[in-house]
N, C-alpha and C positions, 0 to 999 in steps of 0.2 A: 504494500500500500504506500503510495506517494504521500508525503506530508508537505503541506503548504503552511509553514510556520511564519507568523508575523509577530513582531515585538513592539511594545509601546509601554510608556509609563503606566503604573497602576493607577486606577481611578476607583472611586467609591462604588461604581456600578459593578466592579469586579469582585467585591467583597464576598458575596455568597459562594461563588465558584472557588475563590481562594480558600475560604474556611473549609469547604467540603473536601478539597484536595489535601489541605494541611492535615485535617483530622483523619483522613483515610491513610495517608502515608506515615504520619508521625504518631498517631494514637489519639483516641477520643479525649476531648478536653484540651488539646494543644492550643486551639485557636477559637475565639468567639468574636462576635461583633464589637463588643466593648474593647477587648484587647487589640483587635486589628485596627480599630479607630485610633487608639492611643499610639500604636506602632506606626501607623500611617503618618501621623503628625510628626513623629520623631525622624522621619526620612527627609524632611524638607529643611533647606537652608538657602538663603539668597534667592528664594523663589524657585529653586530647583528641586525636583522630585528624584530621589535615588532608588525608588522601588520600580520594578519592571515585571511585566507579565508576557507570556508567550502563548499565542493561540494558534491552533491548527484550524485553518479556514477550509474545512471540508466542503464537498459538494452538497451534502445534505444537512450538515450541522457545523457549529463552531465549538471546539473543545479547548478548555484550558490545558495546555501542555505542561506549563510550569510557571513558577514565579520566584522572584528574589526580593526579600525585604532587607533594607539596610537602615541604619541610624546615622544621621549626620554627626559630625564632630560636636561635642558638648551637648548633644541631644540624648545622651544615654549615660547611665550610671556605672562607673567603674566600681565593681564589688569584689568580694573575697575570691571570686573565681577568675579574677584578672591579675596579671603580674606586670604592672607598668614599670617596675624597676628593671625588668628584663627586656623591655621594648626598646627599639632603636629610634623611636620617635617621641616627641613631646606629646603628652596625653591630649592636649587641646588640638592636636593635628591628626588624631586617630579616630576614624569612623568605626562602626560596628556592623559586620555582616550578620544579621540576625537569623535569616532563614533562607535556604535555597531548597526548593521542592520541585521535582519533576515527576510527572505521571509515569508509571512503570512502562506504559506503551510508547513513551517518547525518550526513554533513556538510551544513551549511546549515539544520539543524533547531534550532539553538540549544543543542545538547548541550555543546559546548565552553564556551560562555558560562555555562551553568547549573553545570557542574562548577567553573568558576572562582569563581562567586558562593559556592558551598558551601564551597570551600576558604578563600576570603577570610574568611568568617564564622568558620570554625574557627580560622584563624591569628590573627584579632583576639582571640578568646577566650583564646588562648594568650599574648597580650600583644604581638603584632607590630603595628607601625604602617605597615609597607610590605612589599612583596615585590619581589624582583629576579629576573630570568630572562635566559636567553640564547636569543634567537629565531633561527631558521634563515632567513637572508636568501634562500637558494636555494629556499625552499618554492614549490611551484607557484603562479604568479600572485602571489607575495609574500604569500600568505594568512596566514602566521604573524604577520608584522609588522602587517598590516592588522587582523587579529583582536585582537591584543594592544593595539594603539593604540585601537581602538574601545572596548575595555574600560578605557581610562584609562592605558595604558602610555605612558611617555615615554622616548625614546631617551637613553641615557647615553653609549654609546661602541660603535663597531664593533671586533670582534676577529677578524681573518683567521686561518684555520687552527686555530681553537679545538679542533675535534674530531679533529685528527691524533693527539693523545695517545691517544684511544680506539682509533683504527685501529692504533696500535702495540701495543694489547692485544687485538686480535682483532675489532674492529668493522669492518664493511664498509659504507661510506657508499653509499647507493643511487644517488648521482650520480657520485662520484669513485672508488669502490672503496676500496682500502686506502691511498691517498695522497690525503687529504681537503684540499681547498682552500676549502671552504665558509666563509662568514663568519657569525659569531655577533653579533647585535645585542643588547648588554646594555641591558635596558629595566627600568624600575621603575614599579610601581603604588603610589600612596599610598592608604592605606585611610581611608575616612570613619570618624572616631572618635566620631561621635555615637551 
């Protein structure tokens, strides 16, 4: 089947599809309207939106193939799961890659990489020099770490049980259930500033 993928900035009209895909891929309770609305606002700086969606414009229907959510510099909280003392960039210049999600039917087609490229371009326009993320070590075949590393990501530090706090607030890990033992790999991508 030929895919006709188009990319554009996330809009509020995309919220229902984004929430459905996020909860299907990451586990029930991962995303809801209130959380997505808050995250959406965190992606803007200088009037620039750093969130992107990818749609398959099929002959009979349009399907959300994937999305990327990012937080602009100083629009996110550096918490105990971050290691700014190990970062090679000033904290006020670091954006956050919150979530990259691709429908299983569209994996391996470069959708995630293209979403990342678009977000990096937007984050650079906002003034960021790097982006940090927490990658899921338990992803099938370690695909999250492999993908982010291929895109230039460097490991900063591993954080066991990072997502347990989300489980305490209703998130059900697709591997562990409500008692999450998954490890988050804190990784950073430095942006080409040319």
